[in-house]
C-alpha positions as a Markdown table, in Angstrom:
| # | Residue | x | y | z |
|---|---|---|---|---|
| 1 | Met | 3.4 | -9.8 | -63.6 |
| 2 | Pro | 0.7 | -9.5 | -60.8 |
| 3 | Ser | 2.3 | -7.8 | -57.9 |
| 4 | Arg | 3.1 | -9.6 | -54.5 |
| 5 | Pro | 0.6 | -8.8 | -51.9 |
| 6 | Ser | 2.0 | -6.7 | -49.1 |
| 7 | Gln | 3.1 | -8.4 | -46.0 |
| 8 | Pro | 1.0 | -7.1 | -42.9 |
| 9 | Gln | 3.2 | -5.1 | -40.7 |
| 10 | Arg | 4.2 | -6.7 | -37.4 |
| 11 | Ala | 2.7 | -4.9 | -34.5 |
| 12 | Glu | 5.6 | -3.6 | -32.1 |
| 13 | Thr | 6.1 | -5.1 | -28.7 |
| 14 | Ala | 5.8 | -2.9 | -25.7 |
| 15 | Asp | 9.6 | -3.5 | -25.0 |
| 16 | Glu | 10.2 | -2.2 | -28.6 |
| 17 | Thr | 7.9 | 1.0 | -28.2 |
| 18 | Ser | 9.8 | 1.6 | -24.9 |
| 19 | Ala | 13.2 | 1.1 | -26.5 |
| 20 | Lys | 12.4 | 4.1 | -28.9 |
| 21 | Arg | 11.7 | 6.6 | -26.3 |
| 22 | Thr | 14.3 | 9.5 | -26.3 |
| 23 | Pro | 17.2 | 8.7 | -24.1 |
| 24 | Ala | 17.8 | 10.9 | -21.0 |
| 25 | Pro | 19.3 | 14.2 | -22.1 |
| 26 | Glu | 23.0 | 14.9 | -21.7 |
| 27 | Gly | 23.9 | 16.8 | -18.5 |
| 28 | Leu | 21.0 | 15.2 | -16.5 |
| 29 | Phe | 23.4 | 13.7 | -14.2 |
| 30 | Lys | 26.1 | 15.1 | -12.1 |
| 31 | Ala | 29.8 | 13.7 | -11.4 |
| 32 | Val | 30.1 | 12.1 | -7.9 |
| 33 | Ser | 33.2 | 11.3 | -5.7 |
| 34 | Ser | 32.9 | 9.3 | -2.5 |
| 35 | Ser | 33.8 | 6.1 | -0.6 |
| 36 | Arg | 30.2 | 4.8 | -1.6 |
| 37 | Val | 29.9 | 6.2 | -5.1 |
| 38 | Ser | 27.3 | 3.8 | -6.2 |
| 39 | Gln | 25.0 | 4.9 | -3.6 |
| 40 | Leu | 25.2 | 8.5 | -4.5 |
| 41 | Ile | 24.3 | 7.6 | -8.1 |
| 42 | Val | 21.4 | 5.6 | -6.7 |
| 43 | Asp | 20.3 | 8.7 | -4.6 |
| 44 | Gln | 20.6 | 11.0 | -7.6 |
| 45 | Ile | 18.4 | 8.8 | -9.8 |
| 46 | Arg | 15.9 | 8.5 | -7.0 |
| 47 | Leu | 15.7 | 12.2 | -7.0 |
| 48 | Leu | 15.1 | 12.5 | -10.6 |
| 49 | Leu | 12.3 | 10.0 | -10.4 |
| 50 | Lys | 10.9 | 11.9 | -7.4 |
| 51 | Glu | 11.0 | 15.3 | -9.3 |
| 52 | Glu | 9.6 | 13.3 | -12.4 |
| 53 | Arg | 12.6 | 14.2 | -14.6 |
| 54 | Leu | 12.8 | 10.5 | -15.2 |
| 55 | Gln | 9.5 | 8.6 | -16.0 |
| 56 | Pro | 8.7 | 4.9 | -16.0 |
| 57 | Gly | 9.5 | 3.4 | -19.6 |
| 58 | Asp | 12.3 | 5.9 | -19.9 |
| 59 | Arg | 15.9 | 4.3 | -21.0 |
| 60 | Leu | 19.0 | 5.3 | -19.1 |
| 61 | Pro | 22.0 | 6.1 | -21.1 |
| 62 | Ser | 24.4 | 3.2 | -21.9 |
| 63 | Glu | 26.7 | 2.1 | -19.2 |
| 64 | Arg | 29.6 | 3.8 | -21.1 |
| 65 | Glu | 27.7 | 7.2 | -21.1 |
| 66 | Leu | 26.7 | 6.8 | -17.4 |
| 67 | Cys | 30.3 | 6.4 | -16.7 |
| 68 | Val | 31.3 | 9.6 | -18.5 |
| 69 | Gln | 28.4 | 11.5 | -17.0 |
| 70 | Phe | 29.0 | 10.6 | -13.4 |
| 71 | Gly | 32.8 | 10.3 | -13.8 |
| 72 | Val | 33.0 | 6.7 | -12.4 |
| 73 | Ser | 34.2 | 3.3 | -13.6 |
| 74 | Arg | 31.9 | 0.7 | -15.2 |
| 75 | Val | 31.9 | -1.4 | -12.2 |
| 76 | Thr | 30.5 | 1.3 | -9.9 |
| 77 | Val | 27.6 | 2.0 | -12.7 |
| 78 | Arg | 26.9 | -1.6 | -12.7 |
| 79 | Glu | 26.6 | -1.8 | -9.0 |
| 80 | Ala | 24.4 | 1.2 | -8.8 |
| 81 | Leu | 22.1 | -0.2 | -11.6 |
| 82 | Arg | 22.0 | -3.6 | -9.6 |
| 83 | Ser | 20.9 | -1.9 | -6.5 |
| 84 | Leu | 18.2 | 0.2 | -8.4 |
| 85 | Glu | 17.1 | -3.1 | -10.0 |
| 86 | Ala | 16.8 | -4.9 | -6.7 |
| 87 | Ser | 14.6 | -2.0 | -5.5 |
| 88 | Gly | 12.3 | -2.3 | -8.4 |
| 89 | Leu | 13.1 | 1.1 | -9.8 |
| 90 | Val | 15.1 | -0.2 | -12.9 |
| 91 | Glu | 14.5 | -3.1 | -15.2 |
| 92 | Ile | 17.7 | -4.5 | -17.0 |
| 93 | Arg | 16.9 | -5.9 | -20.4 |
| 94 | Val | 19.3 | -7.8 | -22.7 |
| 95 | Gly | 19.6 | -8.0 | -26.5 |
| 96 | Ala | 20.0 | -5.4 | -29.3 |
| 97 | Arg | 17.0 | -3.3 | -27.8 |
| 98 | Gly | 18.2 | -3.9 | -24.1 |
| 99 | Gly | 19.6 | -1.4 | -21.6 |
| 100 | Ala | 18.4 | -0.2 | -18.2 |
| 101 | Phe | 14.7 | 1.1 | -18.2 |
| 102 | Val | 12.9 | 3.0 | -15.4 |
| 103 | Thr | 9.9 | 1.0 | -13.9 |
| 104 | Ala | 7.2 | 2.1 | -11.4 |
| 105 | Pro | 7.7 | 0.4 | -8.1 |
| 106 | Ser | 4.8 | -2.0 | -7.4 |
| 107 | Ser | 3.0 | -2.2 | -4.1 |
| 108 | Arg | 4.2 | -5.6 | -3.7 |
| 109 | Arg | 7.7 | -4.7 | -4.1 |
| 110 | Val | 7.5 | -1.9 | -1.6 |
| 111 | Gly | 5.5 | -4.3 | 0.9 |
| 112 | Glu | 8.5 | -6.8 | 0.6 |
| 113 | Gly | 10.7 | -3.9 | 1.4 |
| 114 | Leu | 8.6 | -3.2 | 4.4 |
| 115 | Ala | 8.4 | -6.8 | 5.4 |
| 116 | Asp | 12.2 | -7.1 | 5.5 |
| 117 | Leu | 12.4 | -4.2 | 7.8 |
| 118 | Leu | 9.7 | -5.4 | 10.2 |
| 119 | Ser | 11.1 | -8.9 | 10.3 |
| 120 | Leu | 14.4 | -7.7 | 11.3 |
| 121 | Ser | 13.2 | -5.2 | 13.9 |
| 122 | Pro | 13.0 | -6.6 | 17.5 |
| 123 | Leu | 9.3 | -6.4 | 17.7 |
| 124 | Thr | 7.5 | -8.1 | 20.6 |
| 125 | Ala | 4.2 | -10.1 | 20.2 |
| 126 | Thr | 2.6 | -7.4 | 22.6 |
| 127 | Glu | 3.6 | -4.7 | 20.4 |
| 128 | Val | 2.2 | -6.4 | 17.3 |
| 129 | Thr | -1.1 | -6.9 | 19.0 |
| 130 | Glu | -1.4 | -3.4 | 20.2 |
| 131 | Ala | -0.7 | -2.3 | 16.6 |
| 132 | Arg | -3.4 | -4.8 | 15.3 |
| 133 | Leu | -6.1 | -3.3 | 17.6 |
| 134 | Val | -5.3 | 0.2 | 16.3 |
| 135 | Phe | -4.9 | -0.8 | 12.5 |
| 136 | Glu | -7.4 | -3.5 | 12.0 |
| 137 | Leu | -10.1 | -1.9 | 13.9 |
| 138 | Gly | -9.4 | 1.4 | 11.8 |
| 139 | Ile | -10.3 | -0.3 | 8.5 |
| 140 | Val | -13.3 | -2.2 | 9.6 |
| 141 | Pro | -15.8 | 0.7 | 8.4 |
| 142 | Leu | -13.9 | 0.6 | 4.9 |
| 143 | Ile | -14.3 | -3.2 | 4.9 |
| 144 | Val | -18.1 | -2.8 | 5.8 |
| 145 | Glu | -18.5 | -0.2 | 3.2 |
| 146 | Arg | -16.5 | -1.5 | 0.3 |
| 147 | Ala | -16.7 | -5.4 | 0.5 |
| 148 | Thr | -18.2 | -6.7 | -2.7 |
| 149 | Asp | -20.4 | -9.8 | -3.0 |
| 150 | Glu | -17.2 | -11.7 | -4.6 |
| 151 | Asp | -15.1 | -10.6 | -1.4 |
| 152 | Leu | -17.8 | -12.1 | 0.7 |
| 153 | Asp | -18.0 | -15.2 | -1.3 |
| 154 | Asp | -14.2 | -15.6 | -1.0 |
| 155 | Leu | -14.4 | -14.9 | 2.6 |
| 156 | Arg | -17.0 | -17.4 | 3.3 |
| 157 | Ala | -15.3 | -20.2 | 1.2 |
| 158 | Leu | -12.0 | -19.3 | 3.2 |
| 159 | Cys | -14.1 | -19.7 | 6.6 |
| 160 | Asp | -15.4 | -23.1 | 5.2 |
| 161 | Glu | -12.2 | -24.2 | 4.4 |
| 162 | His | -10.7 | -23.4 | 8.0 |
| 163 | Ala | -13.6 | -25.1 | 9.5 |
| 164 | Glu | -12.7 | -28.3 | 7.8 |
| 165 | Ala | -9.2 | -27.9 | 9.0 |
| 166 | Val | -10.3 | -27.5 | 12.5 |
| 167 | Lys | -12.2 | -30.6 | 12.2 |
| 168 | Gln | -9.2 | -32.5 | 10.7 |
| 169 | Gly | -6.8 | -30.9 | 13.2 |
| 170 | Thr | -4.8 | -29.2 | 10.5 |
| 171 | Tyr | -5.6 | -25.6 | 11.3 |
| 172 | Asp | -2.9 | -23.4 | 11.9 |
| 173 | Met | -1.8 | -19.8 | 12.5 |
| 174 | Glu | -0.8 | -19.4 | 8.8 |
| 175 | Met | -4.5 | -19.9 | 8.0 |
| 176 | Ser | -5.5 | -17.3 | 10.5 |
| 177 | Ala | -3.1 | -14.7 | 9.2 |
| 178 | Asp | -4.3 | -15.3 | 5.7 |
| 179 | Phe | -7.9 | -14.7 | 6.7 |
| 180 | His | -6.8 | -11.2 | 8.1 |
| 181 | Thr | -4.8 | -10.4 | 5.0 |
| 182 | Arg | -7.8 | -11.3 | 2.8 |
| 183 | Val | -10.1 | -9.3 | 5.1 |
| 184 | Ala | -7.9 | -6.2 | 4.6 |
| 185 | Ala | -8.1 | -6.7 | 0.5 |
| 186 | Cys | -11.7 | -5.9 | 1.1 |
| 187 | Thr | -11.0 | -2.2 | 1.5 |
| 188 | His | -9.7 | -2.1 | -2.2 |
| 189 | Asn | -6.8 | 0.3 | -1.0 |
| 190 | Ala | -3.5 | -0.6 | -2.3 |
| 191 | Ala | -1.7 | 1.1 | 0.6 |
| 192 | Ile | -3.6 | -0.8 | 3.2 |
| 193 | Glu | -3.0 | -4.1 | 1.3 |
| 194 | Met | 0.5 | -3.4 | 1.2 |
| 195 | Leu | 0.9 | -2.6 | 4.8 |
| 196 | Val | -1.1 | -5.7 | 5.7 |
| 197 | Gln | 1.3 | -7.9 | 3.4 |
| 198 | Ser | 4.3 | -6.4 | 5.0 |
| 199 | Phe | 3.1 | -7.1 | 8.6 |
| 200 | His | 2.5 | -10.7 | 7.6 |
| 201 | Gly | 5.6 | -12.0 | 9.4 |
| 202 | Pro | 5.0 | -10.1 | 12.8 |
| 203 | Leu | 1.4 | -11.1 | 12.6 |
| 204 | Leu | 2.3 | -14.7 | 12.3 |
| 205 | Met | 4.8 | -14.5 | 15.0 |
| 206 | Ser | 2.3 | -13.0 | 17.7 |
| 207 | Leu | -0.4 | -15.4 | 16.5 |
| 208 | Arg | 2.0 | -18.6 | 17.1 |
| 209 | Glu | 3.0 | -17.0 | 20.5 |
| 210 | Ala | -0.5 | -16.8 | 21.6 |
| 211 | Gln | -1.2 | -20.3 | 20.3 |
| 212 | Ser | 1.6 | -21.6 | 22.4 |
| 213 | Val | -0.2 | -20.2 | 25.4 |
| 214 | Glu | -3.5 | -21.8 | 24.3 |
| 215 | Pro | -3.0 | -24.4 | 21.6 |
| 216 | Gln | -6.9 | -24.4 | 21.1 |
| 217 | Met | -7.4 | -21.0 | 20.2 |
| 218 | Gly | -7.8 | -21.7 | 16.4 |
| 219 | Gln | -11.1 | -23.2 | 17.1 |
| 220 | Arg | -12.8 | -20.2 | 18.5 |
| 221 | Gly | -10.9 | -17.9 | 16.4 |
| 222 | Ser | -12.1 | -19.3 | 13.1 |
| 223 | Lys | -15.8 | -19.2 | 14.5 |
| 224 | Glu | -15.1 | -15.4 | 15.2 |
| 225 | His | -13.9 | -15.1 | 11.5 |
| 226 | Arg | -17.3 | -16.2 | 10.1 |
| 227 | Glu | -19.0 | -14.2 | 12.5 |
| 228 | Phe | -17.2 | -11.1 | 11.2 |
| 229 | Val | -17.9 | -11.7 | 7.7 |
| 230 | Glu | -21.5 | -12.0 | 8.4 |
| 231 | Ala | -21.7 | -8.6 | 10.3 |
| 232 | Val | -19.8 | -7.3 | 7.2 |
| 233 | Ala | -22.4 | -8.8 | 4.8 |
| 234 | Ala | -25.2 | -7.2 | 7.0 |
| 235 | Arg | -23.3 | -4.0 | 6.7 |
| 236 | Asp | -23.1 | -3.6 | 10.4 |
| 237 | Val | -20.0 | -1.6 | 11.4 |
| 238 | Glu | -20.7 | -1.8 | 15.1 |
| 239 | Ala | -21.2 | -5.5 | 15.2 |
| 240 | Ala | -18.1 | -6.1 | 12.8 |
| 241 | Ser | -15.9 | -3.8 | 14.9 |
| 242 | Glu | -17.1 | -5.5 | 18.4 |
| 243 | Ile | -16.2 | -8.9 | 17.0 |
| 244 | Met | -12.8 | -7.8 | 15.4 |
| 245 | Arg | -12.0 | -6.1 | 18.9 |
| 246 | Arg | -12.8 | -9.2 | 20.9 |
| 247 | His | -11.0 | -11.3 | 18.5 |
| 248 | Val | -7.7 | -9.4 | 18.7 |
| 249 | Gln | -7.8 | -8.6 | 22.3 |
| 250 | Arg | -8.0 | -12.2 | 23.3 |
| 251 | Thr | -4.8 | -12.7 | 21.3 |
| 252 | Ala | -3.3 | -10.0 | 23.2 |
| 253 | Ser | -4.2 | -11.3 | 26.5 |
| 254 | Arg | -2.5 | -14.6 | 25.6 |
| 255 | Val | 0.9 | -13.1 | 24.4 |
| 256 | Lys | 3.7 | -12.3 | 26.9 |
| 257 | Gly | 3.6 | -9.0 | 28.3 |
| 258 | Asp | 7.1 | -8.9 | 29.9 |
| 259 | Gly | 8.7 | -9.0 | 26.3 |
| 260 | Arg | 8.0 | -5.2 | 25.9 |
| 261 | Arg | 11.1 | -2.8 | 25.4 |
| 262 | Arg | 11.8 | -0.3 | 28.0 |
């Protein structure tokens, strides 16, 4: 009889490949004892990541093995794993090939954490605009140097959209904040983008406070946005810096100065 043709082998998925990695060796973790045991476990795993003794893609030992190595209950281990998962340092997978896998924290996740800290801090609009003068002016040279044709097309399209919103009376400070976030992306620097994204809440707060003083501020501001884009397109650092300085300083002059903490 003719032999049956062999079936093509199925390509392994990324999850299956990760699942075959060697588990973390025994003795890697140390027993802990404290009223905040789960946090000590989290701190210990964070340190192992920092020391690169644990790598993204590594699978942690099972819950039962972690209980033995740490000398704690399964409830405590689960609490620690939930905390690590919330921080973006561990991914919990279910099923036969499941478990707790080490992941690399994304800039978005880190940015969200910074945003939470900023939104809970008692920042004033004055402090926010002062920070903007330092930060946004500081990145202008990078924007002028690195903005691509695609970046410029996106910014011009955004300006067109905002100009139409001004005509329709629907322009708001969320649009202004979006423009500044997109401008920062022109640096093509992940750390800068992360910081700007995390600063979105305070930025919006300061813009809205300035708008409460001058309801029509968006009309002039949207025009300056376009002027800034064209200065970047001309690779004119001096002109772009002056436009941004004037733009942010006008917002600073409209926010309340008596809210500064002493």
